[in-house]
C-alpha positions in Angstrom: 30.1 18.3 6.5 30.6 20.8 9.3 33.9 21.8 11.0 35.6 18.5 10.2 32.9 16.3 11.7 32.0 13.5 9.3 29.0 12.4 11.3 26.6 14.5 13.3 22.9 15.2 14.0 20.8 18.2 14.5 17.3 18.8 15.8 15.6 21.1 13.3 12.4 23.1 13.4 10.8 23.0 10.0 7.9 24.8 8.3 6.0 23.2 5.5 5.8 25.1 2.2 2.9 23.1 0.9 -0.8 22.7 1.2 -2.3 21.9 4.6 -4.2 18.6 5.1 -6.1 17.1 8.0 -3.0 15.1 9.0 -0.4 17.7 8.1 0.6 20.4 10.5 2.4 23.6 9.3 5.3 23.1 11.7 7.2 20.0 12.8 10.5 19.0 14.3 12.9 16.5 12.7 16.1 14.9 13.6 18.5 15.6 10.7 21.4 13.0 10.5 24.4 13.8 8.4 26.9 11.1 7.8 29.8 10.6 5.4 31.5 7.3 4.3 28.5 5.3 5.6 26.9 2.1 4.6 23.2 1.3 4.3 23.4 -1.2 7.1 25.1 1.3 9.4 22.2 3.7 8.8 19.7 1.0 9.6 21.6 0.2 12.8 21.9 3.8 14.0 18.3 4.8 13.3 16.9 1.6 14.9 18.9 2.3 18.0 17.5 5.8 18.2 13.9 4.5 17.7 14.4 1.9 20.4 15.5 4.6 22.8 12.7 6.9 21.9 10.0 4.3 22.2 11.3 3.3 25.7 11.7 6.9 27.0 8.5 8.3 25.6 6.0 5.3 25.7 7.9 2.8 27.9 7.6 0.3 25.0 10.5 -2.2 24.4 10.8 -2.0 20.6 12.2 -5.1 19.1 15.1 -4.7 16.7 16.2 -5.2 14.0 13.1 -3.7 12.4 11.7 -5.8 9.6 12.1 -4.7 6.0 10.0 -4.8 2.9 10.9 -3.7 -0.6 8.8 -1.1 -2.3 7.5 -3.7 -4.7 6.5 -6.1 -1.9 4.8 -3.3 0.1 2.7 -2.2 -2.9 1.8 -5.8 -3.9 0.9 -7.0 -0.5 -0.5 -3.9 1.1 -1.2 -1.4 -1.6 0.9 1.3 0.1 4.5 2.4 0.4 3.8 3.1 4.1 1.8 0.0 5.0 0.0 -0.3 8.4 1.0 -3.7 9.6 -0.9 -3.5 12.9 -3.5 -5.8 11.3 -3.6 -8.4 8.5 -5.7 -8.4 5.4 -2.9 -8.9 2.9 -3.5 -8.3 -0.8 -3.2 -11.2 -3.2 -2.4 -11.0 -6.9 -5.0 -13.1 -8.8 -3.8 -12.8 -12.4 -2.9 -16.5 -12.5 -6.2 -17.6 -11.0 -8.1 -15.8 -13.8 -5.5 -16.2 -16.6 -8.0 -18.1 -18.8 -11.2 -16.4 -17.5 -13.9 -15.4 -19.9 -15.4 -12.9 -17.4 -15.2 -9.7 -19.5 -14.1 -7.5 -16.6 -11.0 -9.6 -15.8 -10.3 -10.6 -19.4 -10.0 -7.0 -20.7 -7.7 -6.1 -17.7 -5.4 -9.1 -18.2 -5.2 -8.6 -21.9 -4.1 -5.0 -21.3 -1.3 -6.2 -18.9 -3.3 -5.0 -15.9 -3.7 -6.5 -12.5 -6.4 -8.4 -10.6 -5.9 -8.1 -6.8 -8.1 -9.2 -3.9 -8.3 -9.4 -0.2 -10.3 -11.2 2.5 -12.5 -9.3 4.9 -12.6 -12.0 7.6 -16.1 -13.1 8.9 -17.7 -10.3 6.8 -20.0 -12.5 4.7 -22.8 -11.1 6.8 -22.3 -7.6 5.2 -25.6 -6.3 3.8 -25.8 -5.2 0.2 -26.0 -1.7 1.4 -22.7 -2.1 3.2 -21.0 -3.6 0.2 -22.4 -0.8 -2.0 -20.8 1.6 0.5 -17.4 -0.1 -0.1 -18.0 0.0 -3.9 -18.7 3.8 -3.8 -15.6 4.2 -1.7 -13.3 2.7 -4.3 -15.2 4.4 -7.1 -14.4 7.7 -5.4 -10.7 6.7 -5.8 -11.0 6.0 -9.5 -11.9 2.3 -9.6 -14.6 1.2 -12.1 -16.2 -1.1 -9.6 -15.8 -3.7 -6.9 -16.2 -7.4 -7.4 -17.3 -9.3 -4.3 -18.0 -12.9 -3.2 -19.4 -14.2 0.0 -17.9 -17.5 1.1 -20.6 -20.0 2.2 -19.1 -23.3 3.1 -17.1 -24.5 0.1 -19.0 -22.3 -2.3 -19.2 -18.6 -3.1 -22.2 -16.4 -3.5 -22.3 -13.3 -5.7 -24.0 -12.0 -8.8 -20.6 -12.4 -10.4 -20.2 -16.1 -9.5 -22.2 -17.2 -12.6 -19.4 -15.8 -14.8 -16.7 -18.1 -13.2 -16.2 -21.7 -13.9 -15.8 -24.3 -11.1 -12.0 -24.4 -11.4 -11.7 -20.6 -11.1 -13.9 -20.6 -8.0 -11.9 -23.4 -6.4 -8.6 -21.7 -7.2 -9.9 -18.4 -5.9 -10.7 -19.8 -2.5 -7.4 -21.6 -2.4 -5.3 -18.6 -3.5 -6.9 -16.4 -0.8 -7.1 -19.1 1.8 -10.7 -18.1 2.3 -12.8 -19.6 5.1 -16.5 -19.9 5.5 -18.2 -16.6 6.3 -15.4 -14.5 4.8 -16.0 -11.8 2.2 -13.8 -11.7 -0.8 -13.2 -8.2 -2.4 -11.5 -7.9 -5.8 -10.4 -4.9 -7.9 -9.1 -5.1 -11.5 -7.3 -2.4 -13.6 -4.0 -0.7 -14.2 -1.4 -2.0 -11.8 -0.3 1.1 -9.8 -3.7 2.8 -9.4 -5.5 -0.5 -8.6 -3.0 -1.5 -5.9 -3.3 1.9 -4.3 -7.1 1.7 -4.4 -7.1 -1.7 -2.8 -4.6 -0.4 -0.2 -7.0 2.4 0.7 -9.9 -0.1 0.9 -7.9 -2.2 3.2 -7.5 0.7 5.6 -11.1 1.6 5.3 -12.1 -1.9 6.3 -9.8 -1.8 9.3 -11.6 1.3 10.5 -15.0 -0.2 10.0 -14.1 -3.5 11.7 -12.1 -1.7 14.4 -9.1 -3.9 13.9 -6.7 -1.3 15.4 -7.2 -1.0 19.2 -5.5 1.5 21.5 -3.5 -1.4 23.0 -2.4 -2.6 19.5 1.4 -2.7 19.6 3.3 -0.6 17.0 4.5 -2.3 13.9 7.5 -0.5 12.4 8.8 -1.4 9.0 11.6 -0.3 6.7 10.6 0.2 3.0 13.6 -0.3 0.8 14.4 -0.1 -2.9 12.1 2.8 -3.8 11.9 3.5 -7.6 13.2 6.9 -8.6 10.7 7.7 -11.3 7.2 6.8 -12.2 6.2 6.7 -15.9 2.9 8.3 -16.6 0.6 7.3 -19.5 -0.9 10.8 -19.8 0.9 12.7 -21.1 2.6 9.9 -22.9 6.1 8.9 -21.7 6.3 11.6 -19.1 8.0 10.6 -15.9 7.4 11.9 -12.4 9.8 11.7 -9.4 8.1 9.7 -6.7 10.7 9.4 -4.0 12.1 12.8 -3.0 9.6 15.0 -1.1 11.1 18.2 -2.4 10.9 17.1 -6.0 7.3 16.1 -5.6 6.5 19.8 -5.3 7.6 20.6 -8.8 4.7 22.0 -10.7 5.6 20.4 -14.0 6.8 17.0 -14.9 10.2 16.1 -16.3 10.4 14.8 -19.8 12.9 12.1 -19.1 13.7 11.2 -22.6 14.8 14.8 -23.4 17.1 14.8 -20.4 18.7 11.5 -21.5 19.3 13.0 -24.9 21.1 16.0 -23.4 
């Protein structure tokens, strides 16, 4: 710490040493908080107090605290992102159990390889044309997905070229698991867990834009994401691990072979 102070903050001007993006400016200002002998709950309390003050002083918004929390696993499973936008709904649902005995080849191969089947409801979107659905399909394919399975909810039934591959019990359980209503559009992705959840999370945001679910008057929805994993195991190259939590370590040009580090 500095000069005997065990807790202090500083307002720091920073310059990014990384590639520019549309939403990334080269310069930004951050509040750097340094604290010793502190607990996690104290950090939550101090930062939430600061955010409440900022929201009131800058936007005249009375921020409600304490701020809700989600674990990293919950955020990825329910929203397909470790920074979920909670200003609208459209939660993701894991459908592995619904299709656990499915003979539909797309789902069967994914489940047999320990993958994931995840879906969401686009409310009142059964009126989407085939061209609109093809647009969504091309969107997720651009993110690496192999395709997009869709069903239009019509009364107590579902309509889709894929419907003929599902038995009546699977159709019933699908509607129940998603709490689908007439005129809803069901969208499903299947594949490797991490990438598929991220693809569905991106599709969720794309739908929110198309449906204009986020209005200028939509109130903010802050969230703490907790329990981040430190490392992510990658299949290619086999057994390599990548740091996914620390922004500075993300800039490393080569991956860490974790097994060798453990041996040392």
